[in-house]
Each structure stands twice: as structure tokens, then as C-alpha cells.
C-alpha positions as CSV (number, residue, x, y, z in Angstrom):
1,X,-212.4,-7.2,194.4
2,X,-213.2,-4.1,192.2
3,X,-211.9,-1.8,194.9
4,X,-208.6,-3.8,195.1
5,X,-208.3,-3.6,191.3
6,X,-208.9,0.1,191.4
7,X,-206.2,0.6,194.0
8,X,-203.9,-1.7,192.0
9,X,-204.4,0.4,188.8
10,X,-203.9,3.6,190.7
11,X,-200.7,2.3,192.3
12,X,-199.4,1.2,188.9
13,X,-200.2,4.6,187.5
14,X,-198.3,6.3,190.3
15,X,-195.4,4.0,189.7
16,X,-195.4,4.7,186.0
17,X,-195.6,8.5,186.5
18,X,-192.7,8.2,189.0
19,X,-190.6,6.3,186.5
20,X,-191.4,8.9,183.8
21,X,-190.4,11.7,186.1
22,X,-187.2,9.9,187.0
23,X,-186.4,9.4,183.3
24,X,-187.0,13.1,182.6
25,X,-184.8,14.0,185.6
26,X,-182.0,11.9,184.1
27,X,-182.3,13.8,180.9
28,X,-181.6,17.0,182.7
29,X,-183.6,19.5,184.8
30,X,-184.2,22.0,182.0
31,X,-185.4,19.3,179.6
32,X,-187.7,17.9,182.2
33,X,-189.3,21.3,182.9
34,X,-189.9,21.8,179.1
35,X,-191.5,18.3,178.8
36,X,-193.6,18.4,181.9
37,X,-196.5,20.0,180.1
38,X,-196.8,17.0,177.7
39,X,-198.0,19.4,174.9
40,X,-198.5,18.6,171.2
41,X,-199.3,21.3,168.7
42,X,-201.0,20.3,165.5
43,X,-201.0,22.5,162.4
44,X,-203.3,21.5,159.5
45,X,-203.0,23.3,156.2
46,X,-205.8,22.8,153.7
47,X,-204.3,23.4,150.2
48,X,-207.2,21.8,148.4
49,X,-210.2,23.5,146.8
50,X,-212.7,22.1,149.3
51,X,-213.7,23.4,152.7
52,X,-213.3,20.9,155.6
53,X,-215.6,20.5,158.6
54,X,-214.9,18.7,161.8
55,X,-215.9,15.0,161.8
56,X,-215.5,12.3,164.4
57,X,-212.6,12.6,166.8
58,X,-211.2,11.1,170.0
59,X,-208.3,12.1,172.2
60,X,-207.0,12.0,175.8
61,X,-206.1,14.7,178.2
62,X,-207.6,18.1,178.6
63,X,-210.3,19.5,176.3
64,X,-208.8,20.9,173.0
65,X,-210.1,23.6,170.8
66,X,-210.4,21.6,167.6
67,X,-211.4,23.7,164.6
68,X,-215.0,23.4,163.4
69,X,-214.0,24.4,159.9
70,X,-210.8,24.7,157.8
71,X,-211.6,26.6,154.6
72,X,-209.8,25.9,151.4
73,X,-206.5,27.7,151.4
74,X,-206.5,28.2,155.2
75,X,-204.4,26.8,158.1
76,X,-205.7,25.9,161.5
77,X,-203.8,24.9,164.6
78,X,-204.7,23.5,168.0
79,X,-202.9,22.4,171.1
80,X,-203.3,19.0,172.8
81,X,-202.4,18.7,176.5
82,X,-202.1,15.3,178.1
83,X,-202.8,16.9,181.5
84,X,-200.7,14.5,183.5
85,X,-201.5,11.4,181.6
86,X,-198.2,9.4,181.8
87,X,-198.9,8.0,178.3
88,X,-198.6,11.4,176.7
89,X,-200.9,12.5,173.9
90,X,-202.8,10.1,171.6
91,X,-205.9,10.4,169.5
92,X,-207.4,11.0,166.1
93,X,-209.5,13.5,164.2
94,X,-211.4,13.3,160.9
95,X,-212.5,16.1,158.7
96,X,-215.5,16.0,156.3
97,X,-214.7,17.1,152.8
98,X,-217.2,19.4,151.1
99,X,-219.4,17.4,148.6
100,X,-217.4,14.2,149.3
101,X,-218.7,11.1,151.1
102,X,-215.3,10.1,152.5
103,X,-213.1,11.9,155.1
104,X,-209.5,12.7,155.7
105,X,-208.1,11.5,159.0
106,X,-205.0,12.1,161.1
107,X,-203.8,10.2,164.2
108,X,-201.1,10.9,166.8
109,X,-199.3,9.0,169.5
110,X,-196.8,11.3,171.2
111,X,-195.5,9.6,174.4
112,X,-193.8,11.5,177.2
113,X,-190.6,9.6,176.4
114,X,-189.6,8.2,173.0
115,X,-190.5,9.0,169.4
116,X,-193.9,10.1,168.4
117,X,-195.8,8.3,165.7
118,X,-198.4,9.6,163.3
119,X,-200.6,8.4,160.5
120,X,-202.7,10.3,157.9
121,X,-205.1,9.2,155.2
122,X,-207.0,10.9,152.4
123,X,-209.7,9.6,150.1
124,X,-209.2,9.0,146.4
125,X,-208.5,12.3,144.6
126,X,-206.6,13.8,147.5
127,X,-203.2,13.5,149.2
128,X,-202.1,14.4,152.7
129,X,-198.5,14.7,153.9
130,X,-196.8,15.3,157.3
131,X,-193.7,16.9,158.6
132,X,-192.2,17.5,162.1
133,X,-193.7,16.1,165.3
134,X,-190.7,15.0,167.2
135,X,-188.8,16.4,170.2
136,X,-190.1,18.2,173.3
137,X,-193.5,19.7,173.1
138,X,-193.5,19.0,169.4
139,X,-195.3,20.6,166.5
140,X,-196.6,18.4,163.8
141,X,-197.7,19.8,160.4
142,X,-200.2,18.1,158.1
143,X,-200.9,19.4,154.6
144,X,-204.0,18.3,152.8
145,X,-204.2,18.8,149.0
146,X,-205.7,17.6,145.7
147,X,-203.9,14.9,143.8
148,X,-203.4,17.2,140.8
149,X,-202.0,20.7,140.3
150,X,-205.3,22.3,139.5
151,X,-207.7,20.2,141.5
152,X,-209.7,19.2,138.4
153,X,-209.7,15.5,139.4
154,X,-207.3,14.5,136.6
155,X,-203.8,13.5,138.0
156,X,-200.9,15.3,136.4
157,X,-199.4,12.1,135.2
158,X,-202.5,11.2,133.3
159,X,-202.4,14.6,131.5
160,X,-198.7,14.0,130.6
161,X,-198.8,10.4,129.6
162,X,-202.4,9.3,129.1
163,X,-204.0,6.6,131.2
164,X,-205.4,3.1,130.7
165,X,-208.8,2.6,132.3
166,X,-210.7,-0.6,133.0
167,X,-214.3,0.2,132.0
168,X,-215.6,-2.5,134.3
169,X,-214.6,-0.8,137.5
170,X,-213.0,2.5,136.5
171,X,-209.5,1.4,137.8
172,X,-206.5,3.2,136.3
173,X,-203.4,1.5,135.0
174,X,-200.1,2.8,133.5
175,X,-199.6,-0.1,131.1
176,X,-201.9,-1.8,128.6
177,X,-203.7,-4.9,129.5
178,X,-206.8,-7.0,128.6
179,X,-209.9,-5.0,128.4
180,X,-208.2,-1.7,129.2
181,X,-209.0,1.5,127.3
182,X,-206.3,4.1,126.6
183,X,-207.4,7.7,127.1
184,X,-204.9,9.8,125.2
185,X,-205.2,13.0,127.2
186,X,-202.0,14.7,125.8
187,X,-203.3,14.4,122.3
188,X,-206.7,15.8,123.5
189,X,-205.0,19.0,124.7
190,X,-204.8,18.4,128.5
191,X,-202.4,20.6,130.4
192,X,-200.9,20.3,133.9
193,X,-200.9,23.9,134.8
194,X,-204.5,24.7,133.7
195,X,-207.7,22.9,134.8
196,X,-209.3,20.7,132.2
197,X,-213.0,19.8,131.9
198,X,-213.9,17.1,129.4
199,X,-217.3,16.4,128.0
200,X,-218.5,13.7,125.7
201,X,-221.7,14.9,123.9
202,X,-223.8,12.3,122.1
203,X,-226.8,13.5,120.2
204,X,-230.2,12.2,119.0
205,X,-231.1,12.4,115.4
206,X,-233.5,11.2,112.8
207,X,-234.2,11.8,109.1
208,X,-235.9,15.1,109.8
209,X,-233.6,16.8,112.3
210,X,-230.5,16.4,114.5
211,X,-230.0,17.5,118.0
212,X,-226.2,17.9,117.5
213,X,-225.2,21.2,119.0
214,X,-224.0,23.8,116.5
215,X,-220.3,24.3,116.4
216,X,-220.9,28.0,117.1
217,X,-222.8,27.1,120.3
218,X,-220.0,24.8,121.5
219,X,-217.3,27.4,120.7
220,X,-219.2,30.0,122.7
221,X,-219.1,27.9,125.8
222,X,-215.5,26.8,125.3
223,X,-214.5,30.5,124.9
224,X,-216.5,31.4,128.1
225,X,-214.5,28.9,130.1
226,X,-211.2,29.9,128.5
227,X,-211.8,33.6,129.2
228,X,-213.1,33.1,132.7
229,X,-211.4,34.5,135.8
230,X,-211.2,31.0,137.4
231,X,-208.0,30.6,139.3
232,X,-209.1,28.8,142.4
233,X,-206.3,26.3,142.4
234,X,-204.3,27.2,139.3
235,X,-201.3,29.3,138.4
236,X,-203.2,30.8,135.5
237,X,-206.8,32.0,134.9
238,X,-209.4,30.2,132.8
239,X,-210.4,26.6,132.2
240,X,-209.8,24.4,129.2
241,X,-213.1,22.9,128.2
242,X,-212.9,20.0,125.7
243,X,-216.1,18.9,124.1
244,X,-216.1,15.8,122.0
245,X,-219.2,16.1,119.9
246,X,-218.2,13.6,117.2
247,X,-215.2,12.9,114.9
248,X,-215.9,16.0,112.8
249,X,-216.4,18.3,115.8
250,X,-213.7,20.9,116.6
251,X,-211.2,19.8,119.3
252,X,-209.1,23.0,119.1
253,X,-210.9,26.1,118.0
254,X,-207.6,28.0,117.7
255,X,-206.4,25.6,114.9
256,X,-209.7,24.1,113.9
257,X,-208.3,20.6,114.5
258,X,-211.1,18.0,114.8
259,X,-211.4,15.1,117.2
260,X,-211.0,12.6,114.4
261,X,-210.1,9.1,115.7
262,X,-209.8,10.4,119.2
263,X,-213.6,10.9,119.3
264,X,-216.0,8.5,121.0
265,X,-219.1,10.6,120.7
266,X,-221.8,9.4,118.3
267,X,-225.4,9.9,117.1
268,X,-228.2,8.1,119.0
269,X,-231.6,7.0,117.8
270,X,-234.2,9.7,118.2
271,X,-236.7,9.3,121.0
272,X,-239.5,11.7,121.7
273,X,-238.8,11.3,125.4
274,X,-235.7,10.2,127.3
275,X,-237.0,8.6,130.5
276,X,-239.8,9.2,133.0
277,X,-240.5,11.2,136.2
278,X,-242.0,10.1,139.5
279,X,-243.6,12.9,141.6
280,X,-241.7,15.5,139.6
281,X,-238.3,13.8,140.0
282,X,-236.6,12.7,136.8
283,X,-235.5,9.1,136.8
284,X,-232.1,8.5,135.1
285,X,-232.7,4.9,134.2
286,X,-233.2,5.4,130.4
287,X,-230.2,7.7,130.3
288,X,-228.1,5.1,132.1
289,X,-229.2,2.4,129.7
290,X,-227.7,4.4,126.8
291,X,-224.7,5.3,128.9
292,X,-223.9,1.6,129.8
293,X,-224.9,-0.1,126.6
294,X,-222.3,-2.1,124.5
295,X,-220.2,0.5,122.8
296,X,-221.6,3.3,125.0
297,X,-219.9,5.9,127.1
298,X,-218.9,3.6,130.0
299,X,-217.2,1.2,127.6
300,X,-214.8,3.9,126.5
301,X,-213.1,4.1,129.9
302,X,-213.7,7.8,130.0
303,X,-215.9,7.9,133.1
304,X,-213.2,9.0,135.6
305,X,-212.3,11.9,133.2
306,X,-215.3,13.0,131.1
307,X,-218.8,14.3,131.8
308,X,-221.3,12.5,129.7
309,X,-224.0,14.5,128.0
310,X,-226.9,13.6,125.7
311,X,-228.5,16.2,123.5
312,X,-232.0,14.8,123.3
313,X,-235.5,15.9,122.1
314,X,-237.5,16.1,125.4
315,X,-237.3,14.5,128.8
316,X,-240.3,12.6,130.0
317,X,-243.9,12.8,128.6
318,X,-245.7,16.0,129.5
319,X,-242.6,18.2,130.1
320,X,-240.9,20.6,127.8
321,X,-238.0,21.8,129.9
322,X,-234.6,22.6,128.3
323,X,-232.5,20.0,130.2
324,X,-231.5,18.5,133.5
325,X,-228.4,17.7,135.5
326,X,-227.6,16.7,139.1
327,X,-225.9,19.2,141.4
328,X,-223.1,18.2,141.5
329,X,-222.5,15.4,139.1
330,X,-221.0,14.3,135.8
331,X,-224.1,13.5,133.7
332,X,-226.3,16.0,131.9
333,X,-229.1,16.3,129.3
334,X,-229.9,19.1,126.9
335,X,-233.5,18.8,125.7
336,X,-234.5,21.6,123.3
337,X,-237.1,19.7,121.3
338,X,-239.8,22.1,122.4
339,X,-237.8,25.2,121.4
340,X,-237.0,26.9,118.1
341,X,-237.0,24.4,115.2
342,X,-237.1,21.5,117.7
343,X,-233.4,22.0,118.3
344,X,-233.1,25.5,119.6
345,X,-231.2,28.6,118.4
346,X,-227.4,28.9,118.8
347,X,-228.0,31.1,121.9
348,X,-230.4,28.6,123.4
349,X,-228.0,25.7,122.7
350,X,-225.0,27.5,124.2
351,X,-226.8,28.8,127.2
352,X,-228.5,25.5,128.0
353,X,-225.4,23.4,127.6
354,X,-223.4,25.8,129.9
355,X,-226.3,25.9,132.3
356,X,-226.6,22.1,132.7
357,X,-222.8,21.8,132.9
358,X,-222.9,24.5,135.6
359,X,-225.2,22.3,137.6
360,X,-222.6,19.5,137.3
361,X,-220.0,21.9,138.6
362,X,-222.0,22.6,141.8
363,X,-224.1,25.6,140.8
364,X,-227.8,26.2,141.4
365,X,-230.2,28.6,139.8
366,X,-229.1,31.3,142.3
367,X,-225.5,30.3,142.6
368,X,-225.2,28.6,146.0
369,X,-229.0,28.4,146.4
370,X,-232.0,27.7,144.2
371,X,-233.7,31.1,144.4
372,X,-234.2,32.0,140.8
373,X,-234.7,35.2,138.7
374,X,-232.4,37.4,140.8
375,X,-231.8,40.5,138.6
376,X,-228.3,41.2,139.9
377,X,-227.2,37.6,139.4
378,X,-225.7,37.8,135.9
379,X,-225.3,34.1,135.1
380,X,-226.6,31.6,132.6
381,X,-227.6,29.6,135.7
382,X,-230.3,32.3,136.2
383,X,-233.5,31.7,134.1
384,X,-233.4,35.5,133.3
385,X,-230.1,35.0,131.4
386,X,-229.9,31.3,130.5
387,X,-230.3,32.1,126.8
388,X,-227.7,34.8,127.0
389,X,-226.7,38.0,128.6
390,X,-227.0,41.3,126.8
391,X,-224.6,44.2,126.8
392,X,-225.6,47.1,124.6
393,X,-226.4,45.8,121.2
394,X,-224.6,42.5,121.8
395,X,-227.0,39.7,122.7
396,X,-226.6,36.0,123.6
397,X,-223.5,36.3,125.7
398,X,-222.7,33.2,127.8
399,X,-221.1,33.8,131.2
400,X,-221.3,32.8,134.8
401,X,-221.5,35.4,137.6
402,X,-218.2,37.1,138.5
403,X,-219.3,39.1,141.5
404,X,-221.1,38.6,144.8
405,X,-223.7,41.4,144.9
406,X,-226.9,41.4,146.9
407,X,-230.2,43.2,146.3
408,X,-232.5,44.1,149.3
409,X,-236.1,44.0,148.0
410,X,-237.3,46.0,151.0
411,X,-234.9,48.9,150.3
412,X,-234.1,49.3,146.6
413,X,-232.2,52.3,145.5
414,X,-233.5,53.2,142.0
415,X,-230.6,55.6,141.4
416,X,-228.0,52.9,141.2
417,X,-227.6,50.1,138.7
418,X,-226.4,46.6,139.5
419,X,-222.7,46.3,138.7
420,X,-221.3,43.6,136.5
421,X,-218.0,43.0,134.9
422,X,-219.5,42.8,131.5
423,X,-221.7,45.9,131.9
424,X,-224.7,43.6,131.4
425,X,-228.3,44.8,131.0
426,X,-230.6,43.9,133.9
427,X,-234.0,42.1,133.9
428,X,-236.5,42.6,136.6
429,X,-240.2,41.8,137.2
430,X,-242.9,44.3,136.2
431,X,-246.6,43.2,136.7
432,X,-248.0,45.0,133.6
433,X,-251.5,44.8,132.1
434,X,-250.8,41.5,130.4
435,X,-250.0,39.6,133.5
436,X,-246.4,40.7,133.9
437,X,-243.0,40.0,132.5
438,X,-239.3,40.4,133.1
439,X,-238.3,43.7,131.5
440,X,-234.8,44.4,130.4
441,X,-233.3,47.8,131.2
442,X,-230.1,49.0,129.4
443,X,-227.1,49.4,131.6
444,X,-226.5,52.8,129.9
445,X,-229.5,54.2,131.8
446,X,-227.5,53.9,135.1
447,X,-230.7,53.5,137.1
448,X,-233.6,51.1,137.5
449,X,-237.3,51.7,138.1
450,X,-237.6,48.7,140.4
451,X,-241.3,49.3,141.4
452,X,-242.3,49.9,137.7
453,X,-244.2,53.2,138.4
454,X,-242.5,55.1,135.6
455,X,-240.5,57.3,138.0
456,X,-237.0,57.0,139.4
457,X,-237.8,57.6,143.1
458,X,-235.4,59.4,145.3
459,X,-236.2,57.4,148.4
460,X,-235.7,53.6,148.6
461,X,-238.6,51.5,147.4
462,X,-239.8,48.0,148.1
463,X,-240.8,45.5,145.5
464,X,-240.8,41.8,144.6
465,X,-238.3,42.1,141.7
466,X,-237.9,38.4,141.1
467,X,-241.6,37.5,141.3
468,X,-241.3,34.8,143.9
469,X,-244.1,36.2,146.1
470,X,-242.0,37.7,148.8
471,X,-239.6,40.6,149.5
472,X,-236.2,39.4,150.8
473,X,-232.5,40.1,150.3
474,X,-231.5,38.4,147.1
475,X,-227.9,37.3,147.6
476,X,-225.4,37.2,144.9
477,X,-222.7,34.6,144.1
478,X,-219.4,34.5,142.4
479,X,-219.9,31.4,140.3
480,X,-216.4,31.2,138.8
481,X,-214.7,31.4,142.2
482,X,-216.8,28.6,143.6
483,X,-216.8,25.9,140.8
484,X,-216.0,22.4,141.8
485,X,-214.2,20.5,139.0
486,X,-213.8,17.1,140.7
487,X,-217.5,16.0,140.6
488,X,-219.6,13.0,140.0
489,X,-217.5,10.2,138.6
490,X,-214.7,12.6,137.5
491,X,-211.5,11.8,139.4
492,X,-212.8,8.6,140.9
493,X,-211.0,5.4,139.9
494,X,-213.8,3.1,141.0
495,X,-217.0,1.7,139.4
496,X,-218.5,4.7,137.6
497,X,-221.7,3.4,136.0
498,X,-223.9,4.3,138.9
499,X,-227.3,5.9,138.2
500,X,-227.5,9.5,139.3
501,X,-230.1,10.1,142.1
502,X,-233.6,11.2,141.0
503,X,-233.4,14.9,140.1
504,X,-236.1,17.6,140.5
505,X,-237.5,18.7,137.2
506,X,-237.1,22.4,137.6
507,X,-235.6,23.8,134.4
508,X,-236.4,26.5,131.9
509,X,-239.4,25.9,129.6
510,X,-240.7,27.8,126.6
511,X,-243.3,29.5,128.7
512,X,-240.7,30.6,131.2
513,X,-238.5,32.0,128.3
514,X,-241.5,34.0,126.9
515,X,-241.6,36.0,130.1
516,X,-238.0,37.3,129.4
517,X,-238.5,40.3,127.2
518,X,-235.7,41.4,124.9
519,X,-233.9,44.8,125.3
520,X,-236.4,47.6,124.5
521,X,-234.9,50.8,123.2
522,X,-238.0,52.2,121.6
523,X,-240.1,54.8,123.6
524,X,-243.8,54.5,123.7
525,X,-246.1,56.4,121.4
526,X,-249.0,58.5,122.9
527,X,-251.9,59.9,120.9
528,X,-254.6,62.3,122.0
529,X,-258.3,62.1,121.1
530,X,-260.5,65.1,121.7
531,X,-264.2,64.7,122.3
532,X,-267.0,66.8,123.9
533,X,-267.5,66.0,127.6
534,X,-271.2,66.5,127.2
535,X,-272.7,64.4,124.4
536,X,-274.7,66.3,121.8
537,X,-272.9,69.6,122.3
538,X,-270.3,69.1,119.6
539,X,-266.6,69.6,119.8
540,X,-265.4,72.9,121.2
541,X,-269.0,74.0,122.1
542,X,-268.6,72.9,125.7
543,X,-266.0,71.5,128.0
544,X,-263.6,69.3,126.0
545,X,-262.3,65.9,127.2
546,X,-258.9,64.7,126.0
547,X,-258.2,61.0,126.1
548,X,-254.6,59.9,126.0
549,X,-253.9,56.6,124.4
550,X,-250.3,55.2,124.9
551,X,-248.9,52.1,123.4
552,X,-245.5,50.4,123.6
553,X,-244.4,47.6,121.4
554,X,-242.1,45.6,123.8
555,X,-242.0,46.4,127.5
556,X,-245.4,48.1,127.9
557,X,-246.4,51.6,129.2
558,X,-245.4,52.3,132.8
559,X,-246.7,55.9,133.1
560,X,-248.4,58.6,131.1
561,X,-248.5,62.2,132.3
562,X,-249.8,65.5,131.2
563,X,-249.6,69.2,131.9
564,X,-252.4,71.7,131.1
565,X,-251.7,75.3,130.5
566,X,-248.3,75.4,132.2
567,X,-249.4,73.7,135.3
568,X,-247.7,70.8,137.1
569,X,-247.1,67.4,135.5
570,X,-249.8,65.0,136.6
571,X,-250.2,61.2,136.2
572,X,-252.8,60.4,133.6
573,X,-255.5,58.1,134.9
574,X,-258.7,59.2,133.0
575,X,-259.7,61.7,130.3
576,X,-258.5,65.3,131.0
577,X,-261.3,67.9,131.2
578,X,-260.5,71.2,129.5
579,X,-262.9,74.0,130.3
580,X,-263.1,77.7,130.1
581,X,-263.5,79.8,126.9
582,X,-260.4,80.2,124.9
583,X,-257.4,78.2,123.7
584,X,-255.6,75.7,126.0
585,X,-252.3,73.9,125.6
586,X,-252.1,70.3,126.8
587,X,-248.7,68.7,126.9
588,X,-248.3,64.9,127.4
589,X,-245.7,62.1,127.3
590,X,-245.2,58.5,128.3
591,X,-242.5,56.2,129.6
592,X,-242.3,52.5,129.3
593,X,-241.1,49.8,131.8
594,X,-237.7,49.7,130.1
595,X,-237.4,53.4,131.0
596,X,-237.6,54.8,127.5
597,X,-239.0,58.3,127.6
598,X,-241.2,59.7,124.9
599,X,-240.5,63.2,123.8
600,X,-243.1,65.7,125.0
601,X,-246.0,66.3,122.7
602,X,-248.6,69.1,122.7
603,X,-252.0,69.9,121.3
604,X,-254.0,73.1,121.4
605,X,-257.7,72.8,122.4
606,X,-260.2,75.5,121.8
607,X,-263.3,75.9,123.9
608,X,-266.2,78.0,122.8
609,X,-269.2,78.6,125.0
610,X,-272.6,78.6,123.3
């Protein structure tokens, strides 16, 4: 019976193919020749800000060279050949969207005879369109893009008209209705042709102190975003950062206009600790309780638009880290209760706020990875520069990395200085006598003593410059070019009160910050002490021993050297013996780890034989 069915299906297939060929013949010999290959070309353009990777697929015919990856801004094409299948080409393919849980999918059904049909779908926050795809050996074009001009997760129509949000489920509406909250984005300064990032910043306070961030700290971060080179999916550079830190906080620093009645941010009751940790993983339950309480952030309807931040005292008991945030996400905590004045300095507030927001926007401590303390990675995401970058005499600068520069710890050129757009001063690890620290070297020196021996070596040196216990190639990262703005609940019109996943507590602490030395522009000071080498003979009555004592106030002494009677410079390791009757000249000097050189000093030593 199975054999009979097989022969029957085969016969039917032959008949169908014959009918098809007859139909093509009726259309003309040249048309039939063109159509005989049953080819379909698919062109897929990715105009979004996310890379796409190949997901599930299914199609008939010969094997096709489907693209494994379609980067943001790129176009990929592939040919589909039915290879004699009388039904033509049919199938589907899905692509994974970077940092998204849902996929985009296209389907095709291009018969040998008749019109082809296609479908396409994209998840919330994206759109996909199609053109072409008919005729002989057709080419069909699909274009995948964000649902807003700048890919910031906020649709253009919301920015132009505002939007009504249902806090219960995050759904968006264009007209008022029961329980809906209107978010007046035009009044808040949203613009279609420039990306907007919104943050609601609540703060803890009691009678003794407030964790409200200083206006100067907020302005510093707002300016950093505005002046950034970000242009990933925007006709202009820069990002509009809007921080609602209360009715009296500045909404527009150019005009000093405040948030006023548009504000939803508010003070919170002071708690020593905000939450708990399990096996080093911060649990967001306490944060979420505040977020979802009556009158809290979720009830404002802002969840699909705003990041939610709390400036708190400390995280869980036993920790003194500066904050925490998921990567990526839309929730963050600044916790400076263990820092200066229990609230942190302006530089500490600005750097930490930008650091945690950077985590939300898909940045790690090393850019695209969690390798920390990379000297050439000039970013507030880096512990070395979280509390501000330094350029000359200007300190506390907030910025994200603007270049992708690597540093090979097994072959370090001490005669070149890590490049940066801001001409920033570099920090690197030096062991030192006190256990070690990250020493800052002025960019004006133009070179770096990576191995901390007090000499700029001509040959490449190897050294663990970030103190992670190994010597590897430390990769750079262009933070601004790789930010993701549609993250967490932002841009998602669905339930948005979910608890962030447990997050590793691995943020800067006061003890970490103490290892970061300030810029040292002072040379060391060396003194000489002359004593007889043989006790009881008196000074100058026998060989004389000269002890050199060098001190440095900030970075520490890297090397002391001396030269006796016009000889060669030698590294000082122990008292210098001066012998031989007569007067001798001993010259000496020191250099510190920050490469400040002391001017050469000299003493005259007389030796008189008994």
C-alpha cells in the first residue's frame, strides 16, 4: 500500500510539473527560460541600532546561504532556489535582536506561477516593511527599523503630542480614559530628531541629611550627554538627558526652568539599607516595593519612558558600595552613604549617577566586558575614573570612552601615551612599599613608566598595569558609539513593574577609591646623611658612608640614583661608601611613580686618613 501511495504521489508530482511547464510555455519561450530556475532573492536591510543574528528558519529547495549576522546599518542578501520543486519557493526565517527576547520574522511563498505572498513581523519597539517581490525571479526587500527616529524607545508621536499610559499594564493610549496618566513629553523638552533619555530620581532623607543629588552634579551629567559624540541613529550628535529630581530641580539648564508641576520625583523615608543580598547578588525586592507603592513611580505611568533611580544611603547590610544597576535595564540606585559627608561630593555624585545609568545603557566596567581598571579606558564606567577624569589642572570630569584603544600588557611601549579625546591623565598600577596604588601620570609627560622602575625603557616592557593578577591585552571600547537607549521597561508598552533580576554587587567602595591617587605634580625630596663606615673612627677619619633618604608626598618614590666623582649614574640600593683621601663629590636625585623628577643635588665629602 505504501509503495502504491508513493508511486501515486510521484505521478501526481510529474503531472503537476508538466502542467507548470505547459503553462510557462504558453507564456512564451523566453519567459519560461527566465522562470525555470525558480529563484527568489531576499534583501534584508537593518536600519535599527541593534545587530541581528540568525534564529530559527525553514525553507524548501536547495541549501541557501542565510546570513549568520546582520549588523546595525548593514544589508544582507541571499538567494533561494526551489531546485525543481513545482510549488516554487516557500519558507521563513527569524532573526534574534541583540538584547531583546523577541525576534523579527519574515515569510515567503513565491509559486512558479501566480503572485507571491509575504509576511513580516517585528516586536514592540520596532517596525519592518517590505517592497517588491513579484515577477520572474523576483527580488523582495525587507527593511527593519526602530519605531522612532532616534531609536530611543520613545515613538515620535509621543514626543510631539504626549501620551496616555495605563499604569496597570503599561499600555499606551492617544486619548484620556479612566485610570490613564498623561505624560506631557513636549512640555518636558522631548525632541524627535535627537534621542531623549528620561530619569526620575527619588531620594532618601531625614532630619540630619538628604541624599538628593546636588544640582551641579546633575548638570555635569546632563552636559556630558548633551556634548557627547553619540550619533548612532540620529541626524545630530548628543543626547538630551532629562532628570526629574523634584519640583524645584532644573529641567532646562539653559533657561533654569524647573520641573514644577510636571515633576513626580519625591523624597523617601531614610533607610540605612535598601534591600538584601544573597550570595553576593543584590535582591531588588525592597527597591520594587518603593517603586510600586501607592503614589510611587509605577503609578505615574512613566515606566515605558523613564528610568527609575533612588539615591539611597547604603545597599544591604555589610556593604558600602556606591550603587548598583542591571546591565541593561531601567532601574538604578546611587548609594553614597559611606562616602564624604554620607552623601558624597559633587564629583562622586555625578560620576556614580552617570556610572549606574551607563550600566542601564548596556555598559560594563570595561565597556563591553567586566575587566576593570584598564588605564587606557577613559570612562566613568572604569573604577579608575568613576569619580571623574583629570585633564591638566581640571579634575572631576565626567565622560564615557570615545575611542577603542587596546593595551598589550606583555609588550608595553613606555615612550607613547594612551590617546584620548579629552587629553586625559592616565592611572596605572604601581606596587609600591605601602601595598600599591593606582598612580596618575599627567598627559603632558607624553610617556608612561608602566613597570614603575623609575626609568622610561626603550624596549617594550611587560607588567600587570590593572592589577588583576595577569598580563593580557586590555581591549578598549567606544562607549558612546555603543549605547543602547531602548532598555529595560523603556519603550515597552506592556506590564512594567517587574523586579529586575538579582544583580552582582561589584561596585566601587571607599577602599577601592582610596587606591586611586590624585594627580601628583610634586617631585620627591632626597636628603643625604653622612656617617663613618667604621664606628668609633669619627666622621671623615675613615671611609664615609652616605645614606640617601627620599620621600614623596603622593605617589611614592620609584627610584633614587647617584653619581660619585663624575662616574656613571647608579641605582641607589644601600649606603654609598666614599673612600680615598681627599674631597669627593656625590650627586643624587629621585623620581616618583608619577614621573616627577627631582633636580640633581650634590654634596662634598672629605675623607682624611688617620
